[in-house]
C-alpha positions as CSV (number, residue, x, y, z in Angstrom):
1,X,-16.0,25.4,-22.1
2,X,-15.5,28.6,-24.1
3,X,-18.0,30.4,-21.9
4,X,-16.1,29.2,-18.8
5,X,-12.8,30.4,-20.2
6,X,-14.3,33.8,-21.1
7,X,-15.8,34.2,-17.6
8,X,-12.5,33.3,-16.0
9,X,-10.7,35.9,-18.2
10,X,-13.3,38.6,-17.2
11,X,-12.9,37.8,-13.5
12,X,-9.1,37.7,-13.8
13,X,-8.8,41.1,-15.6
14,X,-11.3,42.6,-13.1
15,X,-9.2,41.5,-10.2
16,X,-6.1,42.8,-11.9
17,X,-7.8,46.1,-12.6
18,X,-8.2,46.6,-8.8
19,X,-4.6,45.7,-8.2
20,X,-1.7,48.0,-8.7
21,X,0.4,46.5,-11.6
22,X,4.1,47.0,-11.7
23,X,6.7,46.7,-14.4
24,X,8.9,44.1,-12.9
25,X,6.1,41.8,-11.7
26,X,3.6,42.0,-14.6
27,X,5.1,43.8,-17.7
28,X,8.7,42.9,-17.9
29,X,8.1,39.2,-18.6
30,X,5.8,40.2,-21.5
31,X,8.2,42.7,-23.0
32,X,11.2,40.3,-22.6
33,X,9.5,37.4,-24.2
34,X,7.9,39.2,-27.2
35,X,9.7,42.5,-27.8
36,X,13.3,42.5,-26.5
37,X,14.5,40.0,-29.1
38,X,14.4,43.0,-31.6
39,X,14.3,46.0,-29.2
40,X,17.7,45.7,-27.7
41,X,21.2,47.2,-28.3
42,X,22.3,45.9,-31.7
43,X,18.8,44.6,-32.5
44,X,16.7,45.5,-35.5
45,X,14.2,47.6,-33.4
46,X,14.8,51.4,-33.5
47,X,15.1,51.6,-29.8
48,X,15.8,49.3,-26.8
49,X,13.1,48.0,-24.4
50,X,15.5,46.2,-22.0
51,X,15.0,48.5,-18.9
52,X,12.2,50.0,-17.0
53,X,13.3,53.4,-18.1
54,X,13.3,52.3,-21.7
55,X,9.7,51.1,-21.5
56,X,8.3,53.8,-19.2
57,X,9.2,56.7,-21.4
58,X,7.4,55.0,-24.3
59,X,4.7,53.4,-22.3
60,X,1.8,55.1,-24.1
61,X,3.3,54.2,-27.5
62,X,3.8,50.6,-26.4
63,X,0.3,50.4,-25.2
64,X,-1.1,51.8,-28.5
65,X,0.9,49.6,-30.9
66,X,0.2,46.4,-28.9
67,X,-3.5,47.3,-28.5
68,X,-3.9,47.6,-32.3
69,X,-1.7,44.5,-32.8
70,X,0.8,46.4,-34.9
71,X,3.5,45.1,-32.6
72,X,4.9,42.5,-32.3
73,X,4.8,42.0,-36.0
74,X,4.1,38.6,-37.4
75,X,2.6,38.8,-41.0
76,X,1.8,35.1,-41.5
77,X,-1.7,33.8,-41.0
78,X,-1.5,31.5,-38.0
79,X,-4.9,29.9,-38.8
80,X,-3.3,28.6,-42.1
81,X,-0.1,27.1,-40.4
82,X,1.6,27.3,-37.0
83,X,5.3,28.2,-36.5
84,X,7.8,27.7,-33.8
85,X,8.9,31.3,-34.0
86,X,5.4,32.9,-33.8
87,X,5.1,36.2,-32.2
88,X,2.0,37.9,-30.8
89,X,0.5,38.9,-27.5
90,X,-2.5,37.2,-25.8
91,X,-5.5,39.3,-25.1
92,X,-4.8,39.2,-21.4
93,X,-1.2,40.4,-22.0
94,X,-2.5,43.3,-24.1
95,X,-4.9,44.2,-21.3
96,X,-2.2,44.1,-18.7
97,X,-0.1,46.6,-20.6
98,X,-3.2,48.9,-21.0
99,X,-4.0,48.8,-17.3
100,X,-0.3,49.3,-16.3
101,X,-0.1,52.4,-18.4
102,X,-3.5,53.7,-17.1
103,X,-2.3,53.2,-13.5
104,X,0.8,55.4,-14.1
105,X,3.4,52.9,-15.4
106,X,4.6,52.0,-11.9
107,X,8.1,50.5,-11.6
108,X,7.7,48.3,-8.5
109,X,10.4,46.2,-7.0
110,X,12.8,44.1,-9.1
111,X,11.8,40.5,-9.2
112,X,14.8,38.1,-9.1
113,X,14.2,35.1,-11.2
114,X,16.2,31.9,-11.2
115,X,18.9,31.8,-13.9
116,X,18.9,28.5,-15.7
117,X,22.2,26.8,-16.4
118,X,24.0,27.9,-19.5
119,X,22.1,31.2,-19.9
120,X,23.8,34.5,-20.5
121,X,21.0,37.0,-19.9
122,X,21.4,40.8,-19.7
123,X,21.5,41.6,-16.0
124,X,19.0,44.4,-16.6
125,X,16.4,41.8,-17.6
126,X,17.5,38.8,-15.6
127,X,15.4,35.6,-15.8
128,X,13.9,33.2,-18.3
129,X,12.1,35.8,-20.3
130,X,15.0,36.3,-22.7
131,X,15.7,32.6,-23.1
132,X,15.0,32.9,-26.8
133,X,18.0,35.3,-27.1
134,X,20.5,33.3,-25.2
135,X,23.2,31.2,-26.9
136,X,26.6,29.9,-26.5
137,X,29.5,31.7,-28.3
138,X,29.7,31.0,-32.0
139,X,32.1,28.3,-33.1
140,X,33.2,30.3,-36.1
141,X,32.9,34.1,-36.6
142,X,33.5,35.1,-40.3
143,X,33.7,38.8,-41.0
144,X,33.9,40.6,-44.3
145,X,37.6,40.9,-45.3
146,X,37.3,44.6,-45.7
147,X,34.9,47.3,-44.6
148,X,32.8,48.5,-47.6
149,X,32.1,52.2,-48.1
150,X,28.6,52.9,-49.1
151,X,28.6,56.1,-51.1
152,X,26.3,59.1,-50.5
153,X,24.8,58.9,-54.0
154,X,21.3,58.0,-52.8
155,X,21.4,54.9,-55.1
156,X,21.0,51.3,-54.1
157,X,24.2,49.2,-54.0
158,X,24.4,45.5,-54.7
159,X,27.8,44.0,-53.9
160,X,29.5,40.6,-53.8
161,X,32.1,39.8,-51.1
162,X,34.4,36.8,-50.8
163,X,34.8,35.5,-47.2
164,X,37.5,32.8,-46.6
165,X,36.5,30.3,-43.9
166,X,39.9,28.8,-43.2
167,X,38.2,25.4,-42.6
168,X,40.6,22.5,-42.7
169,X,37.8,19.9,-42.3
170,X,34.1,19.5,-43.0
171,X,31.8,21.1,-40.4
172,X,28.2,20.5,-39.6
173,X,26.3,23.7,-38.8
174,X,23.3,23.6,-36.6
175,X,22.7,27.4,-36.4
176,X,23.5,30.3,-38.7
177,X,23.4,34.0,-37.8
178,X,24.0,37.1,-39.9
179,X,24.9,40.3,-38.1
180,X,24.7,43.5,-40.2
181,X,27.6,45.7,-39.6
182,X,25.6,48.8,-40.3
183,X,21.8,48.4,-40.0
184,X,21.3,51.9,-41.4
185,X,22.2,50.7,-44.9
186,X,22.3,46.9,-44.9
187,X,18.9,45.8,-46.2
188,X,19.3,42.2,-47.0
189,X,22.0,39.6,-47.7
190,X,22.4,36.2,-49.2
191,X,25.1,33.8,-48.0
192,X,26.4,31.1,-50.4
193,X,29.1,28.5,-50.3
194,X,31.9,28.1,-52.8
195,X,34.3,25.1,-53.0
196,X,36.0,26.0,-56.3
197,X,38.6,28.3,-54.8
198,X,38.2,30.6,-57.9
199,X,35.8,33.2,-56.5
200,X,38.4,35.6,-54.8
201,X,37.9,38.1,-57.7
202,X,34.3,38.7,-56.6
203,X,35.5,40.8,-53.6
204,X,33.6,44.1,-53.7
205,X,32.2,43.5,-57.3
206,X,29.0,45.3,-58.2
207,X,26.0,43.3,-59.2
208,X,25.9,44.9,-62.7
209,X,29.6,44.4,-63.4
210,X,30.0,42.7,-66.8
211,X,32.9,40.6,-65.3
212,X,30.3,38.9,-63.0
213,X,29.3,36.6,-65.8
214,X,32.7,34.8,-65.6
215,X,32.0,33.9,-62.0
216,X,28.4,33.0,-62.5
217,X,29.5,30.1,-64.8
218,X,31.0,28.5,-61.7
219,X,28.3,26.5,-59.8
220,X,28.0,27.2,-56.1
221,X,28.3,24.3,-53.7
222,X,25.3,25.8,-51.8
223,X,23.3,28.5,-53.5
224,X,21.5,29.4,-50.3
225,X,23.3,28.7,-47.0
226,X,21.3,31.5,-45.3
227,X,19.4,34.7,-46.1
228,X,18.9,37.8,-43.9
229,X,16.1,40.3,-44.3
230,X,14.7,42.9,-41.9
231,X,12.8,41.0,-39.2
232,X,14.7,37.8,-39.7
233,X,16.6,36.0,-36.8
234,X,19.2,33.3,-36.9
235,X,18.1,29.9,-38.0
236,X,18.4,27.0,-35.6
237,X,18.0,23.6,-37.1
238,X,16.4,20.7,-35.2
239,X,18.6,18.3,-33.3
240,X,20.3,15.7,-35.5
241,X,20.2,17.7,-38.8
242,X,22.6,20.4,-40.0
243,X,24.0,22.2,-43.0
244,X,27.3,20.8,-44.2
245,X,30.2,23.0,-45.2
246,X,33.2,21.1,-46.7
247,X,36.8,21.7,-45.9
248,X,38.5,24.6,-47.8
249,X,35.1,26.2,-48.6
250,X,34.6,29.9,-48.7
251,X,31.5,32.0,-48.3
252,X,30.1,34.4,-50.9
253,X,28.0,37.3,-49.6
254,X,25.6,39.2,-51.8
255,X,24.6,42.3,-50.0
256,X,21.9,44.9,-50.8
257,X,22.7,48.3,-49.4
258,X,19.8,50.8,-49.2
259,X,20.3,54.3,-50.7
260,X,22.2,56.7,-48.4
261,X,22.5,60.4,-48.4
262,X,25.6,60.2,-46.2
263,X,28.8,58.1,-46.6
264,X,28.5,54.9,-44.5
265,X,30.7,51.9,-43.9
266,X,29.8,48.3,-43.3
267,X,31.6,45.2,-42.3
268,X,29.0,42.5,-41.6
269,X,29.7,39.1,-40.2
270,X,28.3,35.6,-40.2
271,X,28.3,33.4,-37.0
272,X,28.3,29.6,-37.4
273,X,27.4,27.2,-34.6
274,X,28.6,23.7,-35.1
275,X,26.5,20.7,-34.1
276,X,27.4,19.3,-30.7
277,X,25.6,16.0,-31.3
278,X,25.7,13.4,-34.1
279,X,24.2,14.6,-37.4
280,X,22.0,12.1,-39.2
281,X,20.7,14.2,-42.1
282,X,21.9,17.1,-44.2
283,X,19.7,20.2,-44.5
284,X,19.1,21.2,-48.1
285,X,17.6,24.3,-49.7
286,X,14.8,24.2,-52.2
287,X,14.6,27.5,-54.1
288,X,11.6,28.6,-56.2
289,X,12.1,31.8,-58.2
290,X,10.9,33.6,-61.3
291,X,12.0,30.7,-63.6
292,X,9.4,28.5,-61.8
293,X,6.5,30.9,-62.8
294,X,3.9,29.0,-64.7
295,X,2.1,32.0,-66.3
296,X,5.1,34.0,-67.7
297,X,6.2,36.5,-68.5
298,X,6.8,38.0,-65.1
299,X,5.6,41.5,-66.1
300,X,3.5,43.7,-63.9
301,X,2.0,46.3,-66.2
302,X,1.4,49.9,-65.0
303,X,-1.9,50.5,-63.4
304,X,-2.8,46.9,-63.2
305,X,-3.0,44.2,-60.4
306,X,-1.4,40.9,-61.3
307,X,-1.2,37.4,-59.9
308,X,1.6,34.9,-60.6
309,X,2.0,31.2,-59.9
310,X,5.0,29.1,-59.2
311,X,5.3,25.3,-59.3
312,X,7.9,22.6,-58.7
313,X,8.2,19.3,-60.4
314,X,6.8,16.4,-58.4
315,X,9.1,15.6,-55.5
316,X,11.4,12.7,-56.0
317,X,11.4,11.7,-52.3
318,X,9.5,12.2,-49.1
319,X,10.8,15.3,-47.4
320,X,10.4,17.0,-44.0
321,X,10.2,20.8,-44.4
322,X,11.9,22.8,-41.7
323,X,11.0,26.4,-42.7
324,X,9.9,28.7,-45.5
325,X,11.1,32.1,-46.5
326,X,9.0,34.1,-49.1
327,X,10.4,37.2,-50.8
328,X,8.8,40.1,-52.8
329,X,9.3,43.8,-53.1
330,X,7.1,46.9,-52.7
331,X,4.4,45.9,-55.2
332,X,3.8,42.6,-53.4
333,X,0.4,42.4,-51.6
334,X,-0.2,38.7,-50.8
335,X,1.7,35.4,-50.8
336,X,0.5,31.9,-50.4
337,X,2.3,28.6,-50.7
338,X,1.3,24.9,-50.1
339,X,1.9,21.4,-51.5
340,X,-0.6,19.1,-53.1
341,X,0.1,15.4,-52.4
342,X,-0.5,12.6,-54.8
343,X,-3.7,11.8,-52.8
344,X,-4.9,15.3,-53.4
345,X,-4.3,16.5,-49.8
346,X,-3.1,20.1,-49.1
347,X,0.0,20.7,-47.0
348,X,0.0,24.4,-45.9
349,X,3.3,26.3,-45.9
350,X,2.5,30.0,-45.6
351,X,-0.2,32.6,-46.1
352,X,0.4,36.3,-45.9
353,X,-2.6,38.6,-46.6
354,X,-0.8,41.9,-46.1
355,X,2.8,41.7,-47.4
356,X,5.3,43.9,-45.6
357,X,8.6,44.4,-47.5
358,X,10.2,45.8,-44.4
359,X,9.4,42.8,-42.2
360,X,10.3,39.4,-43.8
361,X,11.1,36.2,-41.9
362,X,12.2,32.7,-42.1
363,X,9.1,30.9,-40.8
364,X,10.1,27.7,-38.9
365,X,7.2,25.2,-38.8
366,X,6.0,24.3,-35.3
367,X,6.8,20.6,-36.2
368,X,8.7,19.2,-39.1
369,X,6.3,19.2,-42.1
370,X,6.0,15.9,-44.0
371,X,5.6,16.4,-47.7
372,X,5.2,13.0,-49.5
373,X,7.0,11.9,-52.6
374,X,5.2,13.0,-55.8
375,X,3.8,16.1,-54.2
376,X,3.9,19.4,-56.1
377,X,4.8,22.6,-54.2
378,X,2.8,25.6,-55.4
379,X,3.0,29.4,-54.7
380,X,0.7,32.2,-55.5
381,X,1.6,35.9,-55.2
382,X,-0.4,39.1,-56.0
383,X,1.0,42.5,-57.0
384,X,-0.5,46.0,-57.1
385,X,1.1,48.3,-59.6
386,X,-1.5,51.0,-59.4
387,X,-1.1,54.5,-58.0
388,X,-3.5,53.5,-55.2
389,X,-0.7,51.4,-53.8
390,X,1.0,53.8,-51.4
391,X,4.2,51.8,-51.5
392,X,4.5,52.0,-55.3
393,X,8.0,53.5,-55.9
394,X,6.8,55.2,-59.1
395,X,4.2,57.9,-59.6
396,X,3.0,57.6,-62.3
397,X,3.2,53.8,-62.3
398,X,5.6,52.1,-64.7
399,X,5.7,48.6,-66.1
400,X,7.8,46.5,-63.7
401,X,9.6,43.2,-64.2
402,X,12.2,41.1,-62.4
403,X,15.2,42.8,-60.8
404,X,17.3,43.0,-57.6
405,X,16.6,46.7,-57.2
406,X,13.6,47.4,-54.9
407,X,12.1,49.4,-57.7
408,X,11.9,46.1,-59.6
409,X,10.1,43.0,-58.4
410,X,10.8,39.5,-57.4
411,X,8.9,36.3,-56.6
412,X,11.0,33.9,-54.6
413,X,10.6,31.2,-51.9
414,X,13.3,29.2,-50.1
415,X,12.4,26.0,-48.1
416,X,14.9,24.3,-45.8
417,X,14.3,20.6,-45.7
418,X,15.7,17.1,-44.9
419,X,14.9,13.7,-46.3
420,X,11.9,12.3,-44.4
421,X,12.2,9.8,-41.6
422,X,9.2,8.1,-39.9
423,X,8.2,10.1,-36.9
424,X,9.4,13.5,-38.2
425,X,5.9,14.9,-37.8
426,X,6.3,14.7,-34.0
427,X,9.7,16.6,-34.0
428,X,8.9,20.0,-32.4
429,X,11.1,22.9,-33.4
430,X,12.4,25.4,-30.8
431,X,14.3,28.2,-32.5
432,X,17.2,29.7,-30.5
433,X,17.1,27.3,-27.6
434,X,18.9,28.0,-24.3
435,X,22.6,27.5,-24.7
436,X,22.3,26.8,-28.3
């Protein structure tokens, strides 16, 4: 069977090599499906790839980065676990791009594709290729109360912001999206939910302000509603499950601004999409962090490579995991997480062999992942604090421990989950579905 598939591929690529390939017929669907989600106006990519002109003037570059599989980026090992939001080109797609460029990057005639009901696709790339980007308008858009001025000190800024929701009744949120107001300086954000009504004084507060301790004594209703990092997209929960936000709740944003040599301003926003169908289960967040490390202290000594392990207590119920989001900084090299069931079986979550601080994601499992009651969730992370690590922020190397600054380190993992129901294993996930 494998030989037959290989022979078919050879024959297909040979035929295509003899045929003049055009952008609209052969290349546009590939770019739209795999690249335009990031490479579009307002996207996280450094340039747009929505039009023929956009792609043609960078055609050799596109051919090179796709050939070596540098793009589209997807750090997780797909042989360890499969995800609904996987990115990556097939060998035949890579070959098509190579041949198109070799033939002169011909434009060809625009191919009109049928627009499906409810889609709102950029007219320059009409058709189902951008279906993953389409969505209805948000039900609630929450913007920072005030624009924040990022100073030109060249120093990282960590700030808290208080965002009133105005909610008069409880809402069930099926999708969450964070839109950085200024991608030049917004590096990552964490969105939390407060129901105390006493967090207004956090507005604009620095992460090192001594007064912060007063607010940290007040427990959050949701410590992790959503997190945005470079490479991340909005989270779309499966049908019938949602995050609940109570009436009179307010959001707390914790934003990390990258060092800037020029004065910048930011006014980021959060988009919430309410569930349009009955919600049976509430999405919860399971957070593992440095306090879960089983071989403390979390100290990465200078000129050494270190490995740390995290572990939960045995789960008190069967759960269905929706997604996993690991997090480290520049010294991070590898990350692996899985569960061990009471029967000794392994439930794989994530395996990243080449950590990329500048490309982190919420990985949504291809299907809901059943983790039985009594299972223990484990994580293993390695760090390289030697001068051979080109990303080491210090030369010479320094002892490094926990801290929010990128020159410090972290070991964190967030799992979205719901209580298990029989048949969850068959529930396929489809992030960012049409109209949703």
